[in-house]
Backbone as a ProteinNet text record, in pm:
[ID]
protein_1_A
[PRIMARY]
MDFFINYFETIPSSHRAFILVGGILFFWLLENNWPLFQFGYRKWRHAGINFFFTFTTILVNFPLAFALLWASDWTQKFHIGLFHWLSFTPFWLRTIAALLLLDFIGAWFAHWIQHQVKFLWQFHLIHHTDQQVDTTTANRHHPGESLVRFIFTWVAILAAGAPMWLVFLYQSLSVVLSQFNHANITLPSWLDRVISLVVVTPNMHHIHHHYQQPYTDSNYGNIFSLWDRLLGTYRFAFQKDLVYGIDTHPTPEENARIANLLKIPFQPYRPASDSKLSSTTPVKDQTKENI
[TERTIARY]
4375.7	4264.7	4211.5	4242.8	4187.4	4049.9	4099.7	3973.9	3874.3	3869.1	3743	3683.8	3757.1	3719.7	3653.4	3709.9	3595.3	3469	3511.2	3350.4	3258.2	3285.2	3201.1	3167	3256.4	3185.5	3075.9	3062.3	2918.2	2875.3	2875	2818.5	2671.7	2604.7	2505.9	2398.1	2282.7	2193.6	2165.5	2178.3	2157.4	2253.8	2384.1	2488.3	2436.7	2374.5	2419.3	2292.7	2188.2	2037.8	2121.1	2214.9	2307.8	2331.5	2436.6	2487.9	2405.1	2325.4	2164.8	2124.8	2076.2	2003	2127	2232.5	2343.5	2423.4	2411.2	2465.7	2368.9	2233	2106.6	2121.2	2167.4	2109.3	2270.7	2369	2471.7	2519.4	2416.4	2441.3	2299.8	2222.5	2078	2110.2	2199.3	2245.6	2355.5	2442.1	2564.2	2466.3	2393.9	2327.7	2185.3	2180.5	2075.7	2170.4	2295.4	2345	2461.4	2513.2	2588.9	2539.3	2378.8	2316.1	2357.2	2411.8	2428.3	2287.7	2242.5	2086.2	1982.8	1925.6	1802.2	1674.9	1597.4	1567.1	1339.5	1384	1237.2	1144.7	1141.6	1059.6	1021	919.9	853.6	990.8	1094.3	1187.5	1159.6	1073.4	1029.9	913.2	850.2	764.8	836.6	942.5	1014.4	1068.1	1090.6	1230.3	1118.2	988.4	871.7	860.5	844	839.2	998	1103.8	1219.9	1213.3	1204.8	1181.2	1063.5	924.2	874.5	971.9	1047.4	1127.4	1189.1	1274.9	1337.3	1374.9	1189.5	1131.9	1102.5	1045.2	1022.6	1140.7	1241.7	1395	1412	1409	1440.7	1339	1206.8	1129.1	1183.8	1196.7	1259.7	1366.9	1483.2	1604.1	1614.5	1524	1544.8	1500.4	1391.7	1380.3	1472.4	1550	1633.7	1755.4	1792.3	1873.7	2005.6	1911.4	1933.2	2058.5	1973.5	2051.1	2182.2	2183	2359.6	2433.2	2365.1	2465.5	2491.3	2418.6	2408.5	2548.8	2524.9	2589.8	2758.5	2757.7	2905.3	2964	2877.7	2933.6	2989.2	2875.4	2920.3	3070.2	3081.3	3205.7	3341.8	3314.1	3408.2	3427.1	3306.8	3318.1	3400.9	3356.7	3412.3	3554.7	3616	3683.8	3719.4	3576.5	3514.2	3524.2	3502.1	3546.1	3720.5	3725.3	3830.9	3912.6	3821.2	3913.2	4000.1	3997.7	4011.9	4175.8	4031	4221.9	4282.9	4288.6	4389.2	4449.4	4462.3	4564.2	4722.3	4740	4872.9	4946.9	4797.6	4856.8	4877.8	4889.4	4884	4744.7	4707.7	4572.3	4481.8	4519.4	4498.5	4468.4	4530.1	4525.6	4431.3	4427.7	4307.7	4170.6	4173.3	4046.1	4032.5	4089.4	4087.3	4029.5	4107.5	4024.2	3882.5	3875.5	3714.8	3602.5	3688.1	3530	3524.7	3634.3	3625	3523.1	3559.4	3487.6	3273.1	3281.3	3180.5	3073.3	3145.8	3137.1	3112.5	3166.9	3148	3050.6	3006.4	2874.2	2758.1	2796.7	2671.2	2589.1	2703.3	2659.2	2668.7	2783.1	2810.3	2751.2	2741.8	2733.1	2543.4	2554.1	2375.6	2333.3	2354.9	2272.8	2283.9	2427.5	2427.8	2354.2	2282.4	2207	2056.6	2050	1926.3	1885.1	2014.4	1916.4	1991.8	2032.2	1986.4	1912.3	1862.5	1697.7	1549	1520.7	1357.6	1258.1	1256.7	1162.6	1228.6	1386.9	1462.4	1426.8	1469.7	1458.9	1326.5	1256.3	1087.8	1085.3	1172.9	1163.4	1295.6	1399.5	1478.9	1452.4	1336.6	1265.1	1253.8	1195.2	1115.4	1249.5	1361	1507.6	1540.1	1547.1	1526.6	1477.3	1327.8	1208.5	1231.7	1315.6	1353.9	1361.4	1322.4	1375.1	1426.7	1465.2	1509.7	1612.4	1750.5	1787.8	1902.6	1885	1947.9	1972.1	2002.2	2082.1	1964.1	1868.6	1725.5	1739.6	1763.2	1704.2	1798.2	1903.8	2021.1	1919.2	1758.4	1716.6	1609.9	1559.1	1461.2	1456.4	1435	1443	1279.1	1235.8	1102.1	1107.6	1032.3	1082.2	1135.1	1099.3	1129.8	1249.1	1298.8	1411.9	1522	1474.8	1546.8	1535.7	1501.6	1501.3	1589.9	1602.8	1692.7	1853.9	1829.7	1996.5	2056.7	1938.3	1998.1	2053.1	1962.6	2016.3	2152.4	2198.7	2298.3	2396.4	2390	2431	2487	2433.3	2397.5	2527	2513.5	2610.3	2713.1	2755.8	2871.1	2973	2874.7	2919.1	2980.9	2918.8	2944.6	3080.1	3106.8	3202.7	3320.8	3311.9	3405.3	3445.5	3349.8	3390.6	3437.1	3358.2	3308.6	3291.7	3357.8	3318.3	3184.9	3148	2979.1	3086.7	3236	3272	3266.7	3325.5	3307.6	3206.5	3119.3	2991.8	2909	2946.9	2878.3	2982.8	3111.2	3159.5	3162	3137.5	3084.6	2938.2	2831.7	2751.2	2730	2772.5	2792.7	2839.8	2975.8	3051.1	2918.6	2843.3	2752.2	2604.6	2636.8	2474.3	2570	2702	2716.9	2717.7	2852.6	2900.9	2765.1	2653	2566.6	2514.4	2474.9	2433.1	2502.6	2667.9	2723.1	2721.8	2760.4	2712.8	2583.5	2471.5	2311.9	2322.8	2374.4	2326.2	2360.4	2294.3	2283.2	2427.9	2521.8	2629.7	2747.4	2818.9	2907.9	3055.4	3149.8	3302	3384.8	3484.8	3595.7	3643.6	3641.4	3709.3	3845.5	3951.5	4033.5	4015	3937.3	3916.7	3842.9	3783.4	3667.7	3808.4	3853.1	3976.6	4034.5	4073.9	4183	4078.9	3951.9	3869.3	3795.2	3722.8	3651.9	3786.3	3928.3	3991.5	3984.9	3937.1	3901.7	3770.3	3685.1	3537.9	3410.7	3325.7	3227	3207.8	3219.6	3166.5	3031.7	2972.6	2878.3	2851.3	3009.6	2981.6	2960.7	2980.4	3065.9	2868.7	2805.5	2723.8	2572.3	2573.4	2468.1	2476.6	2525.5	2540.8	2479.1	2482.4	2384	2249.8	2189.3	2101.1	2041.6	2074.8	2046.9	1920.2	1824.7	1735.7	1726.9	1787.7	1914.2	1990.9	1973.9	2053.3	2221.1	2341.6	2344.1	2405.6	2360.5	2447.5	2353.2	2212.9	2152.1	2210	2218.9	2361.5	2523.9	2530.9	2656.9	2715.1	2816	2848	2776.4	2787.4	2675.6	2778.1	2893.3	2939.6	2877.8	2908.6	2831.2	2989.3	3031.1	3183.4	3278.6	3349.2	3447	3449	3525.4	3498.9	3559.5	3650.1	3759.2	3674.3	3528.1	3482.5	3427.5	3370.2	3329.8	3419.3	3529.5	3669.8	3691.7	3745.4	3763.1	3714.8	3569.1	3501.4	3360.5	3455.9	3405.7	3245.6	3235.4	3070.8	3095.3	3237.6	3244.4	3229.6	3101.4	3125	3112	3175.4	3156.1	3097.2	2980.6	2941.2	2976.3	2889.3	2915.3	2770.8	2825.7	2694.8	2633.1	2629.7	2518.9	2426.1	2467.6	2387.2	2295.6	2281.6	2198.3	2073.2	2006.4	1833.2	1797.4	1734.7	1727.7	1594.2	1540.1	1469.7	1434.4	1347.5	1367.7	1274.2	1280.2	1182.7	1085.5	1069.3	944.9	839.6	865.5	771.5	804	792.8	808	758.2	566.8	467.7	489.3	423.9	487.4	328.2	254.5	120.4	184.1	362.2	375	523.5	607	682	699.6	571.4	613.2	469.1	390.3	298	366.2	318.7	364.4	286.2	153.7	57.5	137.5	117	181.9	321.3	413.4	566.2	536.1	456.8	475.3	419.1	343.7	252	321.4	465.1	536.6	587.7	639.7	708.5	583.1	471.8	353.4	305.6	322.4	289	359.1	292.5	324.2	448.9	548.5	688.5	687	767.6	792.9	872.7	894.3	1091.9	1077	1218.2	1253.6	1180.4	1183.1	1072.3	955.7	904.5	807.1	818.1	902.1	975.8	899.2	793.5	722.2	792.8	973.1	1042.9	1121.2	1179	1284.4	1390.9	1462.6	1620.9	1645.1	1624.3	1655.1	1804.9	1884	1996.9	2062	2107	2163.2	2293.5	2371.3	2417.2	2563.4	2693.9	2825.6	2919.2	2914.2	2981.4	3119.4	3191.6	3330.7	3435.5	3420.2	3427.9	3579.5	3637	3759.2	3856.2	3782.1	3862.6	3923.5	3827.2	3798.3	3866.3	3865.7	3912.9	4039.7
-4711.1	-4612.9	-4648.7	-4769.5	-4803	-4883.6	-4986.7	-5048.9	-5005.7	-4906.7	-4751.3	-4708.5	-4641.2	-4605.8	-4690.2	-4825.9	-4913.9	-5001.4	-4951.3	-5010.9	-4896.8	-4782.9	-4689.9	-4638.6	-4649.2	-4592	-4689.5	-4825.4	-4926.4	-4991.7	-4928	-4961.7	-4968.5	-5107.1	-5122.3	-5078.9	-5037.2	-4994.7	-5122.7	-5236	-5272.9	-5306	-5249.2	-5284.4	-5105.4	-4977.2	-4883	-4923.2	-4953.6	-5039.1	-5093.3	-5184.8	-5259.8	-5161.6	-5023.8	-4943.9	-4898.5	-4837.4	-4818.4	-4852.7	-5004.7	-5100.7	-5124.3	-5206	-5251.6	-5122.6	-5007.1	-4922.5	-4892.5	-4876.4	-4846.4	-4993	-5111.6	-5234.7	-5245.9	-5201.9	-5207.1	-5168.3	-4998.6	-4962.8	-4948.2	-5006.6	-5024.7	-5138.5	-5295.2	-5365.2	-5293.5	-5232.5	-5146.9	-5094.8	-4964.4	-4895.6	-4990	-5091	-5223.9	-5240.8	-5282.4	-5331.9	-5259.3	-5115.6	-5061.1	-4820.4	-4876.9	-4732.2	-4607.1	-4472.3	-4370.4	-4339.1	-4405	-4292.5	-4441.9	-4472.6	-4558.6	-4506.1	-4485.3	-4416	-4432.6	-4579	-4638.9	-4621.7	-4616.1	-4624.7	-4734.5	-4692.4	-4815.4	-4803.4	-4851.2	-4859.5	-4865.9	-4909.6	-5016.7	-4827.7	-4828	-4716.5	-4582.7	-4549.4	-4467	-4430.9	-4556.6	-4632	-4594.4	-4639.8	-4666.7	-4458.1	-4398.4	-4235	-4200.8	-4244.2	-4211.6	-4295.8	-4412.6	-4511.3	-4414.4	-4386.3	-4236.7	-4199.9	-4118.1	-3983.8	-4003	-4147.4	-4207.1	-4273.5	-4307.9	-4320.5	-4217.2	-4108	-3982.6	-3905.6	-3928.3	-3882.6	-3945.6	-4128	-4193.9	-4170.8	-4128.8	-4075.8	-3881.1	-3861.2	-3692.5	-3754.9	-3833.8	-3804.2	-3881.4	-4034.2	-4100.2	-4019.5	-3976.3	-3879	-3778.2	-3732.8	-3613.9	-3679.6	-3775.1	-3823.7	-3837.1	-3811.4	-3787.2	-3606.9	-3510.6	-3430.6	-3438.3	-3530.6	-3526.3	-3595.3	-3684.3	-3741.6	-3621	-3579.1	-3446	-3389.7	-3335.5	-3237.6	-3273.4	-3379	-3430.8	-3486.1	-3533	-3508.9	-3391.5	-3265.3	-3136.5	-3072	-3130.8	-3086.3	-3156.7	-3300.6	-3359.2	-3354	-3310.9	-3250.1	-3107.5	-3033.1	-2904.2	-2874.1	-2985.3	-2933.5	-2838.4	-2843.1	-2751.1	-2808.3	-2722.5	-2800.3	-2782.3	-2792.6	-2827.7	-2935.2	-3053.9	-3155.2	-3194	-3096	-3069.5	-2934.8	-2819.4	-2704.5	-2772	-2883.4	-2950.5	-3023.3	-3057	-3138.1	-3162.8	-3080.2	-3038.7	-3168.6	-3129.7	-3210.6	-3350.6	-3416	-3634.2	-3624.3	-3742	-3794.4	-3825.4	-3856.6	-3886.3	-3774.3	-3624.5	-3523.1	-3444.7	-3453.4	-3395.9	-3421.8	-3600.6	-3617.5	-3614.2	-3654	-3550.4	-3393.4	-3302	-3168.4	-3203.6	-3276.6	-3261.9	-3345.9	-3412.2	-3509.1	-3413.4	-3329.6	-3248.2	-3093.8	-3062.7	-2958.2	-2995	-3151.6	-3188.3	-3169.4	-3190.7	-3236.8	-3058	-2996.8	-2834.7	-2775.1	-2797.5	-2729.5	-2830.3	-2961.7	-3053	-3062.9	-3047.2	-3105.6	-2985.1	-2940.7	-2849.2	-2723.4	-2661.9	-2523.7	-2536.9	-2665.1	-2678.6	-2662.3	-2734.6	-2756.5	-2666.6	-2506.5	-2443.4	-2326.3	-2306.4	-2194.2	-2209.8	-2371.3	-2407.6	-2415.8	-2337.5	-2270	-2131.6	-2083.4	-1920.9	-1905.5	-1949.9	-1887.8	-1946.2	-1871.4	-1909.6	-1984.8	-1992.5	-2050.2	-2188.3	-2215.8	-2357	-2363	-2320.7	-2378.8	-2443	-2373.8	-2468	-2609.9	-2670.5	-2796.7	-2854.2	-2803.8	-2863.7	-2875.3	-2828.5	-2855.5	-2985.8	-3055.9	-3185.7	-3308.9	-3294.9	-3345.3	-3304.5	-3196.4	-3154.4	-3186.5	-3217.2	-3246.6	-3396.5	-3488.6	-3629.7	-3553.6	-3655.2	-3622	-3751.4	-3847.8	-4003	-4014	-3955.6	-3951.7	-4110.9	-4182.6	-4255.5	-4318.8	-4397.9	-4370	-4399.8	-4404.1	-4382	-4243	-4158.2	-4012.3	-3951.4	-4004.9	-3955.8	-3970.7	-4053.2	-4034.6	-3944.7	-3885.7	-3805.7	-3646.9	-3658.6	-3530.4	-3497	-3350.7	-3311.3	-3368.3	-3418.3	-3373.2	-3216.7	-3129.6	-2996.7	-3042.4	-3045.1	-3074.9	-3164.3	-3238.3	-3343	-3317.6	-3176.1	-3091.8	-3021.8	-2937.6	-2811.5	-2897.3	-2981.4	-3038.5	-3150.4	-3193.8	-3192.6	-3143.3	-2999	-2871.5	-2825.1	-2836	-2849.7	-2899.5	-3043.1	-3154.4	-3149.5	-3047.4	-3048.2	-2974.6	-2816.7	-2749.7	-2802.8	-2854.3	-2894.1	-2937	-3056.4	-3155.4	-3053.4	-2944.2	-2851.5	-2768.2	-2747.2	-2715.1	-2725.2	-2883.3	-2983.9	-3060.1	-3072.1	-3102.4	-3209.1	-3305.6	-3434.9	-3560.6	-3656.7	-3781.9	-3815.4	-3922.8	-3982.2	-4097.6	-4127.6	-4248.9	-4157.8	-4040.1	-3971.6	-3924.8	-3907.2	-3842.5	-3939.7	-4159	-4201.5	-4234.9	-4196.9	-4229.7	-4135.3	-4018.2	-3932.6	-3986.2	-4008.7	-4019.7	-4145.1	-4278.6	-4371.7	-4348.3	-4217.6	-4206.8	-4085.9	-4040.2	-3935.7	-4008	-4124.2	-4222.2	-4242.4	-4343.6	-4424.8	-4379.4	-4225.6	-4156.3	-4055.5	-4036.7	-3951.2	-4069.5	-4208.4	-4340.4	-4338.3	-4299.2	-4295.2	-4210.1	-4066.4	-4000.5	-3988.2	-4010.2	-4003.2	-4085.9	-4246.1	-4365.8	-4338.6	-4402.7	-4357.9	-4443.5	-4410.2	-4413	-4338.3	-4335.4	-4260.4	-4364.1	-4299.7	-4323.4	-4245.2	-4374.8	-4311.6	-4195.2	-4084.4	-3930.6	-3986.3	-4035.9	-4061.8	-4081	-4194.9	-4229.5	-4141.6	-4062.1	-3982.8	-3805.3	-3794.9	-3663.4	-3747	-3864.9	-3909.3	-3829.2	-3941	-3965.8	-3842.9	-3746	-3639.7	-3555.6	-3561.3	-3478	-3480.7	-3582.2	-3599.7	-3628.7	-3711.5	-3722	-3658.4	-3653.7	-3616.5	-3738.4	-3758.7	-3825.3	-3871.3	-3936.8	-3951.7	-3788.1	-3811.6	-3698.7	-3579.3	-3581.9	-3422	-3364.5	-3476.5	-3460.9	-3444.4	-3493.4	-3517.4	-3391.1	-3309.1	-3207.6	-3088.3	-3152.1	-3027.6	-3053.5	-3184	-3204.2	-3165.4	-3099.2	-3048.7	-2936.8	-2963.4	-2875	-2724.5	-2676.8	-2504.2	-2457.8	-2343.4	-2277.1	-2244.7	-2233.8	-2226	-2361.6	-2447.2	-2572.6	-2643.8	-2598.2	-2607.5	-2586	-2429.9	-2384.1	-2434.7	-2551.3	-2580.4	-2665.1	-2725.7	-2864.1	-2931	-2877.8	-2897.5	-3013	-3034.3	-3120.1	-3268.9	-3316.4	-3479.6	-3556.4	-3547.6	-3607.8	-3572.4	-3419.1	-3407.2	-3352.6	-3294.8	-3190.6	-3117.1	-3071	-2980	-2846.4	-2865	-2725.7	-2678	-2698.6	-2653.5	-2584.2	-2672.5	-2581.1	-2463	-2498.6	-2405.3	-2270.2	-2292.5	-2165.2	-2129.9	-2113.4	-2106.3	-2151.1	-2308.8	-2346.3	-2496.9	-2540.7	-2618.6	-2591.4	-2663.1	-2678.7	-2819.6	-2785.3	-2898.1	-2956.7	-3034	-3049	-3220.8	-3216.5	-3375.6	-3436.9	-3581.4	-3623.7	-3622.2	-3704.9	-3675.9	-3608.6	-3494.1	-3379.3	-3295.9	-3383.8	-3349.8	-3413.7	-3306.8	-3307.8	-3297.5	-3382.9	-3418.8	-3300.8	-3285.7	-3211.1	-3092.6	-3009.5	-2881.9	-2790.5	-2659.4	-2637.9	-2547.7	-2595	-2523.4	-2602.3	-2770.4	-2808.9	-2986.3	-2938.3	-3043.7	-3150.1	-3129.9	-3270.4	-3378.3	-3459	-3579.7	-3564.8	-3467.2	-3462.5	-3390.8	-3305.5	-3246.8	-3260	-3381.6	-3395.9	-3571.8	-3650.8	-3754.3	-3860.8	-3735.2	-3781.9	-3765.6	-3855.2	-3786	-3681	-3699.8	-3583.2	-3396.4	-3445.3	-3309.5	-3287.5	-3328.1	-3297.6	-3288	-3359.1	-3258	-3139.6	-3124.8	-2999.9	-2845.7	-2939.5	-2800.1	-2707	-2745.3	-2571.8	-2490.7	-2519.6	-2483.6	-2404.5	-2423.1	-2384.6	-2205	-2135.3	-2044.7	-2064.7	-1955.2	-1993.1	-1949.8	-2023.1	-2008.3	-1977.9	-1886.5	-1840.7	-1913.9	-1931	-2063.2	-1989.7	-1865.9	-1802	-1862.8	-1936.2	-2003.8	-2170.6	-2144.3	-2299.7	-2337.2	-2451.9	-2520.5	-2623.5	-2661.7	-2786.4	-2717.4	-2821.6	-2765.9	-2840.8	-2833.7	-2923.2	-2952.1	-3098.1	-3138.2	-3087.2	-3068.6	-3026.4	-2916.5	-2822.9	-2715.6	-2816	-2722.1	-2840.8	-2699.2	-2816.4	-2750.8	-2712.6	-2568.5	-2582	-2556	-2694.2	-2679.2	-2640.5	-2569.3	-2524.4	-2508.8	-2351.1	-2389.3	-2492.6	-2582	-2654.2	-2782.7	-2791.9	-2912.4	-2897.4	-2765.7	-2771.1	-2859.9
169.2	99.3	-21.9	-75.7	-251.6	-218.5	-123.7	-36.1	12.3	79.1	121.1	-19.6	-81.4	-219.6	-285.3	-320.9	-386.8	-303.4	-144.7	-108.1	-86.5	-86.3	-61.5	-191.9	-302.8	-421	-536.5	-439.8	-471.3	-318.8	-213.6	-133.6	-151.3	-123.3	-160.6	-18.4	-89.1	32	153	93.8	246.1	335.7	327.6	386.2	469	359.5	496.9	583	511.2	631.4	740.5	735.1	819.5	914	862.8	957.7	1029	999.2	1087.2	1157.2	1169	1246.3	1321.3	1267.3	1330.8	1461.6	1429.7	1514.9	1676.3	1596	1693.7	1786.9	1741.8	1793.6	1907.8	1840.7	1919.1	2070.3	2047.4	2144.2	2248.2	2173.5	2247.1	2354.5	2273.1	2447	2507	2483.6	2542.5	2670.3	2631.9	2741.3	2839.3	2781.3	2841.9	3008.2	2926.5	3071	3147.4	3094.1	3134.3	3168.1	3193.3	3150.6	3234.5	3196	3295.9	3360.7	3317.7	3399.8	3382.5	3526.7	3533.5	3445.3	3320.4	3328.1	3378.9	3400	3419.9	3348.4	3240.3	3113	3015.2	2972.2	2862.7	2735	2711.4	2614.5	2481.5	2477.5	2323	2291	2406.9	2358.6	2306.1	2387.3	2355.6	2220	2202.8	2078.8	1977.1	2010.1	1908.1	1831.9	1917.4	1891.2	1805	1837.7	1802.3	1684.2	1647.7	1518.9	1400.5	1413.1	1377.7	1265.3	1362.8	1316.6	1207.9	1233.5	1156.8	1008	995.6	901	844.3	883.4	842.8	738.8	843.4	806	693.5	638.7	561.9	413.4	466	358.2	278.4	352.2	274	220.4	266.1	228	43.4	95	-16.6	-141.2	-171.2	-344.8	-366.3	-266.1	-253.9	-306.6	-314.8	-326.7	-448.5	-536.1	-681.4	-654.9	-577.7	-618.9	-464.1	-392.4	-364	-457.3	-588.9	-648.2	-753.4	-804.6	-903.9	-854.3	-738.7	-655.1	-690.3	-611.6	-640	-780.4	-872.3	-1020.8	-1057.9	-1005.5	-1065.7	-999.4	-905	-841.8	-952.5	-935.6	-1008.4	-1147.5	-1240.4	-1385.8	-1354.6	-1286.9	-1297.3	-1217.3	-1168.3	-1004.6	-936	-871.1	-744	-642.9	-562.2	-397.8	-364.9	-195.8	-133	-167.5	-232.4	-239.8	-378.7	-482.1	-606.2	-565	-472	-449.7	-390	-321.3	-284.5	-280.6	-475.7	-574.9	-534.4	-454.1	-500.6	-322.9	-252.3	-183.4	-187.2	-107.1	-77.4	-73.5	-123.6	-100.1	44.7	123.7	256.2	287.2	269.3	345.6	283.6	165.7	82.2	151.9	166	144.2	338.8	425.9	581.8	553.1	484.2	492.8	390.1	326.7	262	382.5	442	523.1	674.9	735.3	803.3	746	606.1	547.2	569.3	511.8	533	669.3	767	902.8	974.1	935.2	964.5	905.8	775.3	669.3	776	715.5	722	877.2	950	1070.8	1176	1211.1	1307.1	1301.2	1144.8	1119.4	1117	1018.8	1028	1158.3	1280.1	1384.4	1455.4	1430.7	1519.7	1464.5	1332.4	1272.5	1298.9	1338.2	1371.7	1533.2	1613.9	1746.6	1753.4	1640.5	1612.9	1553.5	1493.5	1419.3	1459.3	1515.7	1580.4	1459.1	1332.5	1232.2	1264.1	1256.6	1261.2	1379.7	1518	1596.2	1608.6	1592.9	1622.1	1586.5	1425.1	1398.6	1477.9	1492.7	1590.1	1725.1	1789.3	1929.3	1935.8	1868.1	1852.6	1906.9	1874.5	1927.2	2051.8	2110.8	2224.1	2320.8	2303.1	2386.9	2409.8	2426.1	2434.3	2588.8	2687	2827.5	2927.7	2762.9	2781.5	2735.8	2685.8	2604.1	2566.1	2444.3	2423.5	2314.3	2288.9	2115.1	1970.2	2035.1	1935.2	1918.6	2018.4	1988.6	1914.9	1854.2	1712.9	1587.6	1599.9	1478.3	1499.2	1587.9	1608.8	1588.1	1447.8	1326.2	1316.8	1308.9	1260.6	1126.1	1000.1	863.1	855.7	883.6	832.2	838.7	994.1	993	917.5	891.6	765	648.7	599.2	506.3	468	629.7	651.3	670.2	717.8	702.8	533.8	558.9	339.7	260.3	322.6	231.7	270.5	424.6	431.6	369.9	415.1	344.7	210.2	97.7	-30.1	-58.1	49.4	-38.9	37.1	151.4	242.3	74.9	31	-87.1	-212.2	-187	-284.3	-264.2	-126.2	-37.2	-98.8	-60.8	-13.2	-147.1	-245.5	-359.5	-376.7	-254.5	-205	-329.8	-400.5	-506.3	-388.2	-478.2	-390	-287	-325.1	-198.8	-120.3	-81.9	37.6	90	43	67.6	154.4	106.3	138.5	287.4	277.4	409.3	509.9	467.3	559.3	643.1	585.2	586.7	702.1	651	764.5	880.9	849.2	998.8	1098.2	1006.8	1061	1187.5	1099.5	1177.5	1311	1254.2	1353.4	1516.8	1489	1559.3	1626.8	1578.9	1624.6	1720.7	1691.6	1770.8	1915.1	1881.6	1969.2	2106	2020	2092.9	2173.5	2136.4	2218.4	2334.2	2290.5	2394.7	2559.3	2590.6	2757.1	2866.2	2804.1	2850.3	2861.1	2945.6	2966.9	2997.8	2953.3	2917.3	3065.6	3111.3	3188	3185	3275	3277.2	3132.7	3249.7	3142.5	3004.9	2938.4	2795.8	2749.8	2811.5	2759.6	2701	2791.7	2791.2	2662.1	2598.8	2486.4	2409.7	2367.8	2243.4	2208	2329.8	2267.5	2236.6	2223.3	2205.1	1981.8	1954.6	1827	1776.6	1829.2	1779.9	1923	1879.4	1995.9	2088.5	2174.5	2308.9	2361.5	2385.6	2472.4	2599.7	2682	2748.5	2725.7	2607.3	2612.7	2514.7	2463.6	2375.5	2469.9	2550.2	2650.7	2665.1	2713.9	2786	2734	2559.3	2457	2498.8	2564.3	2574.6	2738	2828.7	2924.2	2906	2961.9	2983.7	2960.1	3044.8	3018.7	2948.3	2928.8	2854.2	3007.7	2948.3	2842.8	2770.7	2854	2750.6	2640.7	2638.3	2548.4	2373.7	2443.4	2319.7	2304.9	2330.9	2370.1	2279.9	2248.3	2213.8	2081.6	1994.3	1823.2	1780.5	1787.9	1733.5	1700.7	1604.3	1552.7	1526.6	1434.2	1449	1494.1	1446.5	1513.2	1635.5	1716.1	1834.6	1821.7	1691.9	1713.3	1689.2	1633.8	1581.4	1731.4	1783.6	1958.4	2012.5	2014.3	2104.9	2049	1899.9	1814.3	1835.4	1812	1791.9	1916.2	2081.6	2174.2	2245.7	2157.9	2175.1	2313.9	2344.1	2393.8	2569.6	2610.7	2808.5	2856.9	2974.6	3065.9	3187.8	3188.4	3338.9	3350	3480.7	3524.2	3488	3439.3	3379	3493.2	3624.6	3690.2	3691.8	3711.4	3724.1	3617	3479.8	3384.4	3414.4	3350.8	3302.5	3143.6	3117.8	2965.3	2992.7	2795.2	2779.6	2736.1	2688.4	2725.5	2787.5	2873.3	2940.1	2903.8	2772.6	2714.5	2658.3	2676.1	2644	2771.9	2886.4	3034.5	3015.6	2962.6	2983.2	2869	2942	2806.2	2667.9	2728.2	2634	2519.5	2518.1	2441.2	2393.1	2458.1	2431.5	2423.4	2420.2	2408.2	2313.7	2259	2141.8	2034.4	1886.7	1782.2	1774.9	1760.4	1693.9	1751	1884.7	1940.2	1849.2	1878.3	1817.4	1678.4	1578.7	1447.8	1412	1507.2	1512.3	1590.8	1669	1733.9	1628.3	1554.3	1455.2	1400.5	1398.3	1377.9	1468.5	1638.7	1724.3	1742	1809.1	1879.6	1927.6	1960.3	1979.8	2150	2230.8	2320.2	2419.8	2452	2495.4	2614.8	2678.8	2816.1	2940.4	2883	3028.3	3048.4	2989.5	3054.9	3077.4	3162.2	3158.7	3320	3272.6	3400.9	3416.1	3378.4	3448	3558.6	3666.5	3761.6	3761.6	3761	3797.9	3972.7	3938.8	4081.8	4152.6	4084.5	4097.5	4010.5	4050.2	3923.3	3914.7	3752.3	3697.1	3709.6	3786.7	3768.8	3700	3632.5	3534.2	3555.8	3499.9	3484.7	3374	3239.3	3176.3	3140.9	3237.4	3189.9	3280.5	3346.2	3438.7	3392.9	3267.6	3161.5	3030.1	2965.1	2840.6	2786.8
[MASK]
+++++++++++++++++++++++++++++++++++++++++++++++++++++++++++++++++++++++++++++++++++++++++++++++++++++++++++++++++++++++++++++++++++++++++++++++++++++++++++++++++++++++++++++++++++++++++++++++++++++++++++++++++++++++++++++++++++++++++++++++++++++++++++++++++++++++++++++++++++++++++++++++++++

């Protein structure tokens, strides 16, 4: 444990960049060799769009990083947050508890609320417009959504009372797991059943990217899978039946052009009934059989 604390307390910026780039490269090579779907797309062009939004996310987060540092320092100074309130428990236990709370507020709840509030959904929609979900989709977030997620992360740090080393550990896990569960790969059913009891797998998160309800509003998790199971938002569907994208923005002019993607939050809200996209195969819902 001391090794992790010392490393993440002083993790160099170059190492954080390596986690981001190295993760994308690893899963990129993996999905090139064992893809779930043969999209037949221009992979570099598709990646270019998503890398653009990776860059805007960095631009939003970099100048605000001091706010995360302030929040963490404040909780340490006044012993506020779950990490400190559980001081009577073993160090490893309160570390896991704080990490779980960071994931719940900073990822699951932030994601869930964006699906419930129309204004926030208009920003999050850009993530769902991707019709070729792969590891680069993990970074496809409108700058407005990046700000929203930052605010939830800030609140999560205050609630968890997380020291900065734990914040950096959480962010590193979040980046890698997001790249993993968006990757255009699928795990064998037996392996997925085991791993998805703890963390979110591609098999689990791909369902969230199916273009129709109720699948869009399910499987919100990023690191830990238990939140969807506990809160009733877990669903299962066969991977081969999935159709990615969102039915309100089905054309390339809407979902594959950066200029339009940036403007979507400020365009009139489109209810799902305006759908122009049709699935080739209805998804077979196996929720009850596979929980």
